[in-house]
N, C-alpha and C positions, 0 to 999 in steps of 0.2 A: 250169329244164329247157330243153332244146334247142328253139329256135324258139317259146318261150313268153314272152309279154310281160307276163302277169299271173298271179296265183295267190293262194291262201289258205293260211294256216297257223294252226293252233289253238295259241296260246301259253298258254291257260288252265292246263293241267296244270303247266307250268313255273312259272308265277306262284303257283299254289295251293300248291306244295311249299315256297315261300319265305315264306308267310304266317306271322306270329308269333301263336301262340295261347296265352294264359295266362288262367285265370279271374280275374275281379276279386274283390277281398276287401274293398272299401269300399262301403257301402250308398249307393244313389242313382246319379246319372249319372256316367259316366266316358267319355272320348273313345275311339272305336273305330278310331283312325287306324292302329294296327298290324294290326288284324284286317281292316280294309277299306281298304287302302292306295291311294294314287294310283299309277298306272302310266303311264310315259312311253315311247311307242314311236316310234322314228325309222326310216324306210325311205326311202333315197335322198333325203335332205333334207327329206322330209315328216315332221312331228312331230304326234303326237296324244296327249293326256293325258286319262285317264278314271279314275274310281273302279273298282276291281276288287272284285266281289262273289264271295267264295269259296264260292258256294252253287250247288247243282244243283236248287234248288226256287225258285219264285217267292215273294216275301215276302207274308205275310198282310196284306191291306189295303194293299198297296203300301209297307208300312213295317216290319213285324216279320219278321225272318228266323227260320228254325227249322223243325223237323219235328214237334215235340210240339204236340198240340192246345192250344187256349186254355183248356180246362177241366182243372185239375190237382189232384192230391192232395198235401198237404204236412203236415208236423208241426212243432210249435213247436220252435225251435232249428235248423231247417234253413233253407237259403237257395236262391234260384233266380236265374237270370240271363237277361235279355232283351237281344236285339241289335236295334237300331233304326236305320233310315236317317234322313236329315236331315228336318227339318220338325217334330220333336217339341218343343213349347214347354214342356210340363209334364206331370207324372204326377199323377193323382188316385187316392189310395189310400183305399179304403173298407173298413171291417171291421165285421162283425156281432159285437157283444160282449154280455155280460150287461147292460150299461147302455144298449144300443141301438147305432145305427149311428154310427161314428166315422170322420170323413173328414179326410184330410191332403193338402196340396198340396206337391209337390216341384218346384221350378222348374229347368228345364234351362238352364244358363248358356251352352251351346254348341249352340243349335238348328240352326245352319247346317251341321253335320257329323254323320255317323253316330255313334251313342253306344251304350254298354252301360248297362243299369240292373240293379243288384243288389237283389233283394228279400230283406230280412232279417226273418224272422218274429219275432225278439226285439224288434223295434221296436213290435210290437203287444201289446195287453193279453193276459194269460194266458187270459182267458175267450173269446177269439176263436174262432168256429166256421166262419166263411166270410169271405173277403176278395176284393176286386176291384182290379185295377190297370189303370187306363185311361190311355192316352196321348192327349194332346190337342194340336192345333196352336194357333197364335196366336189363332185365332178361336174357340177353345173347341170345335172339332169333333173328334169321336172318330176316331182313326186306328187304334187297336188296343185290345183288352181281353183280359186274362188273369184267369180266376177260379180261386180256390183254395178247396178244401174241406179243412178241418183235421181230422186224425185223430190218435189217440194215438200217441206215438212208440214204436216197437218196440225193445226193448233190444238184440235180436240183429240189427236191421236194418243194412244197408250202403248208404250214400249214394254213388252213383257219378255222375260227370260225364264227358261226352265231346263232342268236336267233330263234329257231325253233318253230313249232306249238305245240310241246309238253311242252313248257314253260321252256326250259332250253337252255343254250348255248352249242351247239354241236361243235365238232372238227373233221376235216378230213384232211389228207395229200394227195394232188394231186401228183402223181409220177413225173410229168415233168411240166415245165413252158415254155411259149413262149411269148416273148414281141412282141407286134404287133403295131409298129409305134406309132402314136398319133391320138386320136380322140378328137376334141374340145380342143386341147392343153393339153391333158392329156394322159399319158402313160397307156396302158391297158395290161392285161394278158388274154390270152385265154387258157383254160385248159380243159382236159378231165379226168374224173375219171377212175380209174382202173376197171376191170371187177369184180364187187363186188356182194355179195348175195343181193337178192331182198330187204331184210329188211334194209340194208345199203343204197341202192339206193333210197328207198322210203323216208328215212330220209334226204338224201343228196339233193333230189329234192326240199326240202323246202328252200334251199339256194337261189334259184331263186326269191322267193317272201319274203325273210326274211326282217323285218324292220330294223335289225341291222346286219352288217357283218364286219369282219375284216380279214386282212392278218397278220399272226404272223411272224415277221422277225426273223433273226438268233439270235438276242439278247433277244427275248421273248416279244418284244414290239408289241402291238396290233394296227394296222393301219386301221382306218375306210375305208371301201370300199362300193361301190354299185355293186351288183351282178345281172347279166342278164343271164337267161338260154338260151342255144342254142338248136339246134335240137339234140335230143338224138339218140344214136345208138340203134336200136331195134332188139329184137329177132324175130324169125319167127312167134311166137304167139302174138307179140305186146308188150311184157313186155320189159322195158328198159334194155339193156346190159351195157351201159355206158352213162354217162351224161356229157354235155359240158357246160361251163360257161365262161362269160367274166366279169372280175373284173376291176373296175375303182376306183381310190382313190377319196374320197369325197372332198378332198382339192385340189385346183388347183396347178399343178406342184408338187403334192405329189409323193413320191417314194413308190413303192410297195414292195421293199425289200432293205435291207441294203447292 
């Protein structure tokens, strides 16, 4: 600008649009270098390099990114994904089974960088009713915890994943699905969420504006979709009681389930 020696510009939207986001499909720890990249900025000879967090929320406990609360519902056969900043040395997985509490330790081979952690319920006993995933630092101090309550899998349920404003891929299972003809030669799904706590609904509402979204089919394959939010069911005081969405495959003639 004329007669201006300094100024500020927000480059976050430009960088955020260039972030590569793909769900991980291998259980345990994986590097998040493509999800949380290094950014090098040079202005008139001055150079600065920093990690870019593609998140609009502060990480839980300073380490776990995401919008979904730490208490979650899941079914056997489903998976979840956690996005974590540096400093996580290991994960402690505890499950309540018919034989009692079973604990397993998964060591993080790359604690100095941000990582992804895929939770695969097929690694637990069939009798598991509850599970807990604790992230610990090198001193054994708890950095983050996510608790899972296991419920019977619904045959008509649809598992959906999306990249939320919290900077993580979130998962949610809609209890029913309904195929609604075709729109522009593409099959679509219209679904309504169950009556969930407000914290879950706030996170789920981000699906309608998510830059990346997928339907997870019965084989665990992630099918890219476009999500559109419908009119929510509201409580008397205006807070949403249930959310509705329409999902369309991003590829023409694509199938939303196997």
